[in-house]
mmCIF file of the N, C-alpha and C atoms, coordinates in Angstrom:
data_MODEL
# 
_entry.id   MODEL 
# 
loop_
_atom_site.group_PDB 
_atom_site.id 
_atom_site.type_symbol 
_atom_site.label_atom_id 
_atom_site.label_alt_id 
_atom_site.label_comp_id 
_atom_site.label_asym_id 
_atom_site.label_entity_id 
_atom_site.label_seq_id 
_atom_site.pdbx_PDB_ins_code 
_atom_site.Cartn_x 
_atom_site.Cartn_y 
_atom_site.Cartn_z 
_atom_site.occupancy 
_atom_site.B_iso_or_equiv 
_atom_site.pdbx_formal_charge 
_atom_site.auth_seq_id 
_atom_site.auth_comp_id 
_atom_site.auth_asym_id 
_atom_site.auth_atom_id 
_atom_site.pdbx_PDB_model_num 
ATOM 1   N N  . MET A 1 1  ? -11.168 -53.901 -94.075  1.00 0.00 ? 1  MET A N  1 
ATOM 2   C CA . MET A 1 1  ? -10.467 -54.539 -94.196  1.00 0.00 ? 1  MET A CA 1 
ATOM 3   C C  . MET A 1 1  ? -9.509  -55.455 -92.899  1.00 0.00 ? 1  MET A C  1 
ATOM 4   N N  . ILE A 1 2  ? -8.843  -56.737 -93.291  1.00 0.00 ? 2  ILE A N  1 
ATOM 5   C CA . ILE A 1 2  ? -9.355  -57.176 -91.801  1.00 0.00 ? 2  ILE A CA 1 
ATOM 6   C C  . ILE A 1 2  ? -8.205  -56.914 -91.643  1.00 0.00 ? 2  ILE A C  1 
ATOM 7   N N  . MET A 1 3  ? -7.374  -55.643 -91.646  1.00 0.00 ? 3  MET A N  1 
ATOM 8   C CA . MET A 1 3  ? -5.752  -55.548 -91.127  1.00 0.00 ? 3  MET A CA 1 
ATOM 9   C C  . MET A 1 3  ? -5.881  -55.331 -89.789  1.00 0.00 ? 3  MET A C  1 
ATOM 10  N N  . THR A 1 4  ? -6.936  -54.416 -90.017  1.00 0.00 ? 4  THR A N  1 
ATOM 11  C CA . THR A 1 4  ? -7.269  -53.613 -88.731  1.00 0.00 ? 4  THR A CA 1 
ATOM 12  C C  . THR A 1 4  ? -7.732  -54.026 -87.828  1.00 0.00 ? 4  THR A C  1 
ATOM 13  N N  . ASN A 1 5  ? -8.162  -55.692 -87.556  1.00 0.00 ? 5  ASN A N  1 
ATOM 14  C CA . ASN A 1 5  ? -9.267  -56.505 -86.294  1.00 0.00 ? 5  ASN A CA 1 
ATOM 15  C C  . ASN A 1 5  ? -7.506  -56.704 -85.715  1.00 0.00 ? 5  ASN A C  1 
ATOM 16  N N  . LEU A 1 6  ? -5.899  -57.271 -86.376  1.00 0.00 ? 6  LEU A N  1 
ATOM 17  C CA . LEU A 1 6  ? -4.999  -57.544 -85.480  1.00 0.00 ? 6  LEU A CA 1 
ATOM 18  C C  . LEU A 1 6  ? -4.328  -57.371 -84.732  1.00 0.00 ? 6  LEU A C  1 
ATOM 19  N N  . GLY A 1 7  ? -4.607  -56.057 -84.651  1.00 0.00 ? 7  GLY A N  1 
ATOM 20  C CA . GLY A 1 7  ? -4.509  -54.760 -83.154  1.00 0.00 ? 7  GLY A CA 1 
ATOM 21  C C  . GLY A 1 7  ? -4.893  -53.048 -83.874  1.00 0.00 ? 7  GLY A C  1 
ATOM 22  N N  . PRO A 1 8  ? -4.734  -52.902 -82.494  1.00 0.00 ? 8  PRO A N  1 
ATOM 23  C CA . PRO A 1 8  ? -4.693  -51.473 -82.817  1.00 0.00 ? 8  PRO A CA 1 
ATOM 24  C C  . PRO A 1 8  ? -3.716  -50.408 -83.472  1.00 0.00 ? 8  PRO A C  1 
ATOM 25  N N  . ASN A 1 9  ? -4.275  -49.999 -84.792  1.00 0.00 ? 9  ASN A N  1 
ATOM 26  C CA . ASN A 1 9  ? -3.768  -48.868 -85.173  1.00 0.00 ? 9  ASN A CA 1 
ATOM 27  C C  . ASN A 1 9  ? -2.870  -48.016 -84.504  1.00 0.00 ? 9  ASN A C  1 
ATOM 28  N N  . PRO A 1 10 ? -1.586  -48.178 -85.083  1.00 0.00 ? 10 PRO A N  1 
ATOM 29  C CA . PRO A 1 10 ? -1.094  -46.541 -84.275  1.00 0.00 ? 10 PRO A CA 1 
ATOM 30  C C  . PRO A 1 10 ? -1.363  -45.817 -85.025  1.00 0.00 ? 10 PRO A C  1 
ATOM 31  N N  . ASP A 1 11 ? -2.272  -45.284 -86.320  1.00 0.00 ? 11 ASP A N  1 
ATOM 32  C CA . ASP A 1 11 ? -2.793  -44.112 -86.841  1.00 0.00 ? 11 ASP A CA 1 
ATOM 33  C C  . ASP A 1 11 ? -3.593  -43.325 -85.965  1.00 0.00 ? 11 ASP A C  1 
ATOM 34  N N  . SER A 1 12 ? -4.542  -44.135 -85.849  1.00 0.00 ? 12 SER A N  1 
ATOM 35  C CA . SER A 1 12 ? -5.961  -44.641 -84.975  1.00 0.00 ? 12 SER A CA 1 
ATOM 36  C C  . SER A 1 12 ? -6.833  -44.779 -83.890  1.00 0.00 ? 12 SER A C  1 
ATOM 37  N N  . THR A 1 13 ? -5.544  -44.890 -83.145  1.00 0.00 ? 13 THR A N  1 
ATOM 38  C CA . THR A 1 13 ? -5.781  -45.012 -81.333  1.00 0.00 ? 13 THR A CA 1 
ATOM 39  C C  . THR A 1 13 ? -4.993  -43.650 -81.241  1.00 0.00 ? 13 THR A C  1 
ATOM 40  N N  . GLY A 1 14 ? -3.620  -43.177 -81.826  1.00 0.00 ? 14 GLY A N  1 
ATOM 41  C CA . GLY A 1 14 ? -3.204  -42.372 -81.764  1.00 0.00 ? 14 GLY A CA 1 
ATOM 42  C C  . GLY A 1 14 ? -1.849  -42.951 -80.868  1.00 0.00 ? 14 GLY A C  1 
ATOM 43  N N  . SER A 1 15 ? -1.024  -41.768 -81.246  1.00 0.00 ? 15 SER A N  1 
ATOM 44  C CA . SER A 1 15 ? 0.542   -42.164 -80.355  1.00 0.00 ? 15 SER A CA 1 
ATOM 45  C C  . SER A 1 15 ? 0.916   -42.044 -79.030  1.00 0.00 ? 15 SER A C  1 
ATOM 46  N N  . ARG A 1 16 ? -0.037  -40.736 -78.388  1.00 0.00 ? 16 ARG A N  1 
ATOM 47  C CA . ARG A 1 16 ? -0.472  -40.847 -77.433  1.00 0.00 ? 16 ARG A CA 1 
ATOM 48  C C  . ARG A 1 16 ? -0.611  -41.909 -75.982  1.00 0.00 ? 16 ARG A C  1 
ATOM 49  N N  . GLU A 1 17 ? -1.576  -42.920 -76.634  1.00 0.00 ? 17 GLU A N  1 
ATOM 50  C CA . GLU A 1 17 ? -1.833  -43.944 -75.523  1.00 0.00 ? 17 GLU A CA 1 
ATOM 51  C C  . GLU A 1 17 ? -0.532  -44.747 -75.207  1.00 0.00 ? 17 GLU A C  1 
ATOM 52  N N  . THR A 1 18 ? 0.097   -45.165 -76.347  1.00 0.00 ? 18 THR A N  1 
ATOM 53  C CA . THR A 1 18 ? 1.575   -45.585 -76.315  1.00 0.00 ? 18 THR A CA 1 
ATOM 54  C C  . THR A 1 18 ? 2.446   -44.956 -76.323  1.00 0.00 ? 18 THR A C  1 
ATOM 55  N N  . PRO A 1 19 ? 3.135   -44.205 -75.097  1.00 0.00 ? 19 PRO A N  1 
ATOM 56  C CA . PRO A 1 19 ? 3.897   -43.177 -75.156  1.00 0.00 ? 19 PRO A CA 1 
ATOM 57  C C  . PRO A 1 19 ? 5.414   -44.608 -75.212  1.00 0.00 ? 19 PRO A C  1 
ATOM 58  N N  . ARG A 1 20 ? 4.955   -45.392 -73.817  1.00 0.00 ? 20 ARG A N  1 
ATOM 59  C CA . ARG A 1 20 ? 6.127   -46.474 -74.506  1.00 0.00 ? 20 ARG A CA 1 
ATOM 60  C C  . ARG A 1 20 ? 6.714   -46.960 -75.793  1.00 0.00 ? 20 ARG A C  1 
ATOM 61  N N  . HIS A 1 21 ? 6.562   -46.465 -77.060  1.00 0.00 ? 21 HIS A N  1 
ATOM 62  C CA . HIS A 1 21 ? 6.730   -47.135 -77.740  1.00 0.00 ? 21 HIS A CA 1 
ATOM 63  C C  . HIS A 1 21 ? 8.062   -47.806 -77.749  1.00 0.00 ? 21 HIS A C  1 
ATOM 64  N N  . LYS A 1 22 ? 8.511   -49.328 -77.561  1.00 0.00 ? 22 LYS A N  1 
ATOM 65  C CA . LYS A 1 22 ? 9.712   -49.780 -77.631  1.00 0.00 ? 22 LYS A CA 1 
ATOM 66  C C  . LYS A 1 22 ? 9.861   -51.714 -78.374  1.00 0.00 ? 22 LYS A C  1 
ATOM 67  N N  . THR A 1 23 ? 8.899   -51.326 -79.719  1.00 0.00 ? 23 THR A N  1 
ATOM 68  C CA . THR A 1 23 ? 9.071   -52.231 -80.309  1.00 0.00 ? 23 THR A CA 1 
ATOM 69  C C  . THR A 1 23 ? 10.578  -51.965 -81.490  1.00 0.00 ? 23 THR A C  1 
ATOM 70  N N  . PRO A 1 24 ? 11.045  -53.196 -80.734  1.00 0.00 ? 24 PRO A N  1 
ATOM 71  C CA . PRO A 1 24 ? 12.713  -53.122 -82.036  1.00 0.00 ? 24 PRO A CA 1 
ATOM 72  C C  . PRO A 1 24 ? 12.102  -53.454 -83.436  1.00 0.00 ? 24 PRO A C  1 
ATOM 73  N N  . LEU A 1 25 ? 12.591  -53.221 -84.344  1.00 0.00 ? 25 LEU A N  1 
ATOM 74  C CA . LEU A 1 25 ? 12.524  -53.307 -85.944  1.00 0.00 ? 25 LEU A CA 1 
ATOM 75  C C  . LEU A 1 25 ? 13.118  -54.614 -85.994  1.00 0.00 ? 25 LEU A C  1 
ATOM 76  N N  . TRP A 1 26 ? 13.824  -55.053 -84.998  1.00 0.00 ? 26 TRP A N  1 
ATOM 77  C CA . TRP A 1 26 ? 13.956  -56.778 -86.057  1.00 0.00 ? 26 TRP A CA 1 
ATOM 78  C C  . TRP A 1 26 ? 12.220  -57.243 -86.009  1.00 0.00 ? 26 TRP A C  1 
ATOM 79  N N  . VAL A 1 27 ? 11.950  -57.474 -84.549  1.00 0.00 ? 27 VAL A N  1 
ATOM 80  C CA . VAL A 1 27 ? 10.605  -57.533 -84.222  1.00 0.00 ? 27 VAL A CA 1 
ATOM 81  C C  . VAL A 1 27 ? 9.453   -57.603 -85.334  1.00 0.00 ? 27 VAL A C  1 
ATOM 82  N N  . LYS A 1 28 ? 9.570   -56.352 -85.698  1.00 0.00 ? 28 LYS A N  1 
ATOM 83  C CA . LYS A 1 28 ? 8.370   -55.977 -86.487  1.00 0.00 ? 28 LYS A CA 1 
ATOM 84  C C  . LYS A 1 28 ? 9.005   -56.876 -88.005  1.00 0.00 ? 28 LYS A C  1 
ATOM 85  N N  . GLY A 1 29 ? 10.190  -57.081 -88.043  1.00 0.00 ? 29 GLY A N  1 
ATOM 86  C CA . GLY A 1 29 ? 10.685  -58.020 -89.627  1.00 0.00 ? 29 GLY A CA 1 
ATOM 87  C C  . GLY A 1 29 ? 10.176  -59.459 -88.831  1.00 0.00 ? 29 GLY A C  1 
ATOM 88  N N  . PHE A 1 30 ? 10.792  -60.270 -87.963  1.00 0.00 ? 30 PHE A N  1 
ATOM 89  C CA . PHE A 1 30 ? 10.410  -60.795 -87.699  1.00 0.00 ? 30 PHE A CA 1 
ATOM 90  C C  . PHE A 1 30 ? 8.638   -61.477 -88.087  1.00 0.00 ? 30 PHE A C  1 
ATOM 91  N N  . LEU A 1 31 ? 7.817   -60.761 -87.352  1.00 0.00 ? 31 LEU A N  1 
ATOM 92  C CA . LEU A 1 31 ? 6.343   -61.032 -87.833  1.00 0.00 ? 31 LEU A CA 1 
ATOM 93  C C  . LEU A 1 31 ? 5.801   -60.838 -89.062  1.00 0.00 ? 31 LEU A C  1 
ATOM 94  N N  . VAL A 1 32 ? 6.949   -60.051 -89.795  1.00 0.00 ? 32 VAL A N  1 
ATOM 95  C CA . VAL A 1 32 ? 7.012   -60.062 -91.297  1.00 0.00 ? 32 VAL A CA 1 
ATOM 96  C C  . VAL A 1 32 ? 7.596   -60.899 -91.625  1.00 0.00 ? 32 VAL A C  1 
ATOM 97  N N  . VAL A 1 33 ? 7.775   -61.803 -91.653  1.00 0.00 ? 33 VAL A N  1 
ATOM 98  C CA . VAL A 1 33 ? 8.715   -62.989 -92.319  1.00 0.00 ? 33 VAL A CA 1 
ATOM 99  C C  . VAL A 1 33 ? 7.830   -64.024 -91.081  1.00 0.00 ? 33 VAL A C  1 
ATOM 100 N N  . ALA A 1 34 ? 7.179   -63.681 -90.414  1.00 0.00 ? 34 ALA A N  1 
ATOM 101 C CA . ALA A 1 34 ? 6.469   -65.292 -89.616  1.00 0.00 ? 34 ALA A CA 1 
ATOM 102 C C  . ALA A 1 34 ? 5.164   -65.187 -90.504  1.00 0.00 ? 34 ALA A C  1 
ATOM 103 N N  . ALA A 1 35 ? 5.010   -64.135 -91.140  1.00 0.00 ? 35 ALA A N  1 
ATOM 104 C CA . ALA A 1 35 ? 3.117   -63.752 -91.979  1.00 0.00 ? 35 ALA A CA 1 
ATOM 105 C C  . ALA A 1 35 ? 3.270   -64.046 -93.020  1.00 0.00 ? 35 ALA A C  1 
ATOM 106 N N  . VAL A 1 36 ? 4.733   -64.186 -93.428  1.00 0.00 ? 36 VAL A N  1 
ATOM 107 C CA . VAL A 1 36 ? 4.546   -64.948 -94.993  1.00 0.00 ? 36 VAL A CA 1 
ATOM 108 C C  . VAL A 1 36 ? 4.529   -66.045 -95.170  1.00 0.00 ? 36 VAL A C  1 
ATOM 109 N N  . LEU A 1 37 ? 5.396   -66.361 -94.169  1.00 0.00 ? 37 LEU A N  1 
ATOM 110 C CA . LEU A 1 37 ? 5.919   -67.727 -94.457  1.00 0.00 ? 37 LEU A CA 1 
ATOM 111 C C  . LEU A 1 37 ? 4.284   -68.701 -93.060  1.00 0.00 ? 37 LEU A C  1 
ATOM 112 N N  . VAL A 1 38 ? 3.633   -68.112 -93.030  1.00 0.00 ? 38 VAL A N  1 
ATOM 113 C CA . VAL A 1 38 ? 2.296   -69.043 -92.368  1.00 0.00 ? 38 VAL A CA 1 
ATOM 114 C C  . VAL A 1 38 ? 1.601   -68.735 -93.727  1.00 0.00 ? 38 VAL A C  1 
ATOM 115 N N  . VAL A 1 39 ? 1.200   -67.594 -94.710  1.00 0.00 ? 39 VAL A N  1 
ATOM 116 C CA . VAL A 1 39 ? 0.766   -67.773 -95.810  1.00 0.00 ? 39 VAL A CA 1 
ATOM 117 C C  . VAL A 1 39 ? 0.995   -68.708 -96.929  1.00 0.00 ? 39 VAL A C  1 
ATOM 118 N N  . THR A 1 40 ? 2.451   -68.505 -97.017  1.00 0.00 ? 40 THR A N  1 
ATOM 119 C CA . THR A 1 40 ? 3.163   -68.972 -98.145  1.00 0.00 ? 40 THR A CA 1 
ATOM 120 C C  . THR A 1 40 ? 2.652   -71.112 -97.814  1.00 0.00 ? 40 THR A C  1 
ATOM 121 N N  . PHE A 1 41 ? 2.970   -70.976 -96.460  1.00 0.00 ? 41 PHE A N  1 
ATOM 122 C CA . PHE A 1 41 ? 2.410   -72.506 -96.085  1.00 0.00 ? 41 PHE A CA 1 
ATOM 123 C C  . PHE A 1 41 ? 0.820   -72.910 -95.884  1.00 0.00 ? 41 PHE A C  1 
ATOM 124 N N  . ALA A 1 42 ? 0.363   -72.105 -95.861  1.00 0.00 ? 42 ALA A N  1 
ATOM 125 C CA . ALA A 1 42 ? -1.203  -72.495 -96.345  1.00 0.00 ? 42 ALA A CA 1 
ATOM 126 C C  . ALA A 1 42 ? -1.251  -72.349 -97.868  1.00 0.00 ? 42 ALA A C  1 
ATOM 127 N N  . VAL A 1 43 ? -0.826  -71.359 -98.749  1.00 0.00 ? 43 VAL A N  1 
ATOM 128 C CA . VAL A 1 43 ? -1.067  -71.695 -99.832  1.00 0.00 ? 43 VAL A CA 1 
ATOM 129 C C  . VAL A 1 43 ? -0.626  -73.100 -100.324 1.00 0.00 ? 43 VAL A C  1 
ATOM 130 N N  . ILE A 1 44 ? -0.006  -73.442 -100.175 1.00 0.00 ? 44 ILE A N  1 
ATOM 131 C CA . ILE A 1 44 ? 1.035   -74.799 -100.704 1.00 0.00 ? 44 ILE A CA 1 
ATOM 132 C C  . ILE A 1 44 ? -0.091  -76.047 -100.245 1.00 0.00 ? 44 ILE A C  1 
ATOM 133 N N  . HIS A 1 45 ? -0.061  -75.711 -98.906  1.00 0.00 ? 45 HIS A N  1 
ATOM 134 C CA . HIS A 1 45 ? -1.411  -76.714 -98.212  1.00 0.00 ? 45 HIS A CA 1 
ATOM 135 C C  . HIS A 1 45 ? -2.599  -76.988 -98.604  1.00 0.00 ? 45 HIS A C  1 
ATOM 136 N N  . LEU A 1 46 ? -3.048  -75.537 -99.378  1.00 0.00 ? 46 LEU A N  1 
ATOM 137 C CA . LEU A 1 46 ? -4.420  -75.573 -99.883  1.00 0.00 ? 46 LEU A CA 1 
ATOM 138 C C  . LEU A 1 46 ? -4.394  -75.866 -101.551 1.00 0.00 ? 46 LEU A C  1 
ATOM 139 N N  . SER A 1 47 ? -3.124  -75.519 -102.243 1.00 0.00 ? 47 SER A N  1 
ATOM 140 C CA . SER A 1 47 ? -3.355  -75.839 -104.138 1.00 0.00 ? 47 SER A CA 1 
ATOM 141 C C  . SER A 1 47 ? -3.022  -77.312 -103.789 1.00 0.00 ? 47 SER A C  1 
ATOM 142 N N  . GLY A 1 48 ? -2.294  -78.062 -102.325 1.00 0.00 ? 48 GLY A N  1 
ATOM 143 C CA . GLY A 1 48 ? -2.386  -79.496 -102.751 1.00 0.00 ? 48 GLY A CA 1 
ATOM 144 C C  . GLY A 1 48 ? -0.551  -79.841 -103.115 1.00 0.00 ? 48 GLY A C  1 
ATOM 145 N N  . GLY A 1 49 ? 0.017   -79.302 -103.148 1.00 0.00 ? 49 GLY A N  1 
ATOM 146 C CA . GLY A 1 49 ? 0.783   -78.855 -103.958 1.00 0.00 ? 49 GLY A CA 1 
ATOM 147 C C  . GLY A 1 49 ? 2.427   -79.532 -102.371 1.00 0.00 ? 49 GLY A C  1 
ATOM 148 N N  . GLY A 1 50 ? 3.038   -79.072 -102.698 1.00 0.00 ? 50 GLY A N  1 
ATOM 149 C CA . GLY A 1 50 ? 4.257   -79.276 -101.876 1.00 0.00 ? 50 GLY A CA 1 
ATOM 150 C C  . GLY A 1 50 ? 4.898   -80.190 -101.283 1.00 0.00 ? 50 GLY A C  1 
ATOM 151 N N  . MET A 1 51 ? 6.514   -80.563 -100.965 1.00 0.00 ? 51 MET A N  1 
ATOM 152 C CA . MET A 1 51 ? 6.779   -81.783 -100.264 1.00 0.00 ? 51 MET A CA 1 
ATOM 153 C C  . MET A 1 51 ? 5.824   -81.848 -99.383  1.00 0.00 ? 51 MET A C  1 
ATOM 154 N N  . VAL A 1 52 ? 5.591   -81.483 -98.248  1.00 0.00 ? 52 VAL A N  1 
ATOM 155 C CA . VAL A 1 52 ? 5.544   -82.227 -96.893  1.00 0.00 ? 52 VAL A CA 1 
ATOM 156 C C  . VAL A 1 52 ? 4.008   -83.441 -97.668  1.00 0.00 ? 52 VAL A C  1 
ATOM 157 N N  . MET A 1 53 ? 3.526   -82.743 -98.575  1.00 0.00 ? 53 MET A N  1 
ATOM 158 C CA . MET A 1 53 ? 2.687   -84.187 -99.100  1.00 0.00 ? 53 MET A CA 1 
ATOM 159 C C  . MET A 1 53 ? 3.231   -85.353 -100.015 1.00 0.00 ? 53 MET A C  1 
ATOM 160 N N  . ASN A 1 54 ? 4.383   -85.362 -99.718  1.00 0.00 ? 54 ASN A N  1 
ATOM 161 C CA . ASN A 1 54 ? 4.633   -86.597 -100.148 1.00 0.00 ? 54 ASN A CA 1 
ATOM 162 C C  . ASN A 1 54 ? 3.898   -88.236 -99.245  1.00 0.00 ? 54 ASN A C  1 
ATOM 163 N N  . HIS A 1 55 ? 3.722   -87.560 -98.090  1.00 0.00 ? 55 HIS A N  1 
ATOM 164 C CA . HIS A 1 55 ? 3.954   -88.787 -97.441  1.00 0.00 ? 55 HIS A CA 1 
ATOM 165 C C  . HIS A 1 55 ? 2.733   -89.584 -97.491  1.00 0.00 ? 55 HIS A C  1 
ATOM 166 N N  . THR A 1 56 ? 1.291   -88.728 -97.913  1.00 0.00 ? 56 THR A N  1 
ATOM 167 C CA . THR A 1 56 ? 0.543   -89.119 -98.151  1.00 0.00 ? 56 THR A CA 1 
ATOM 168 C C  . THR A 1 56 ? 0.403   -90.450 -99.671  1.00 0.00 ? 56 THR A C  1 
ATOM 169 N N  . PRO A 1 57 ? -0.600  -91.092 -99.561  1.00 0.00 ? 57 PRO A N  1 
ATOM 170 C CA . PRO A 1 57 ? -0.721  -91.952 -101.192 1.00 0.00 ? 57 PRO A CA 1 
ATOM 171 C C  . PRO A 1 57 ? -1.496  -91.530 -102.637 1.00 0.00 ? 57 PRO A C  1 
# 
């Protein structure tokens, strides 16, 4: 699974290694939204569609 390559997994590394777990919920939400936007952007460009492709002849 490629998700494990993005960073340390709290379930596998253990919460004892990171006692200062102060990541706000809005940060996680922002990362999720950013990931969705990046994936959507990539899919639109790979499929050759989207309004951003209108400038190409």
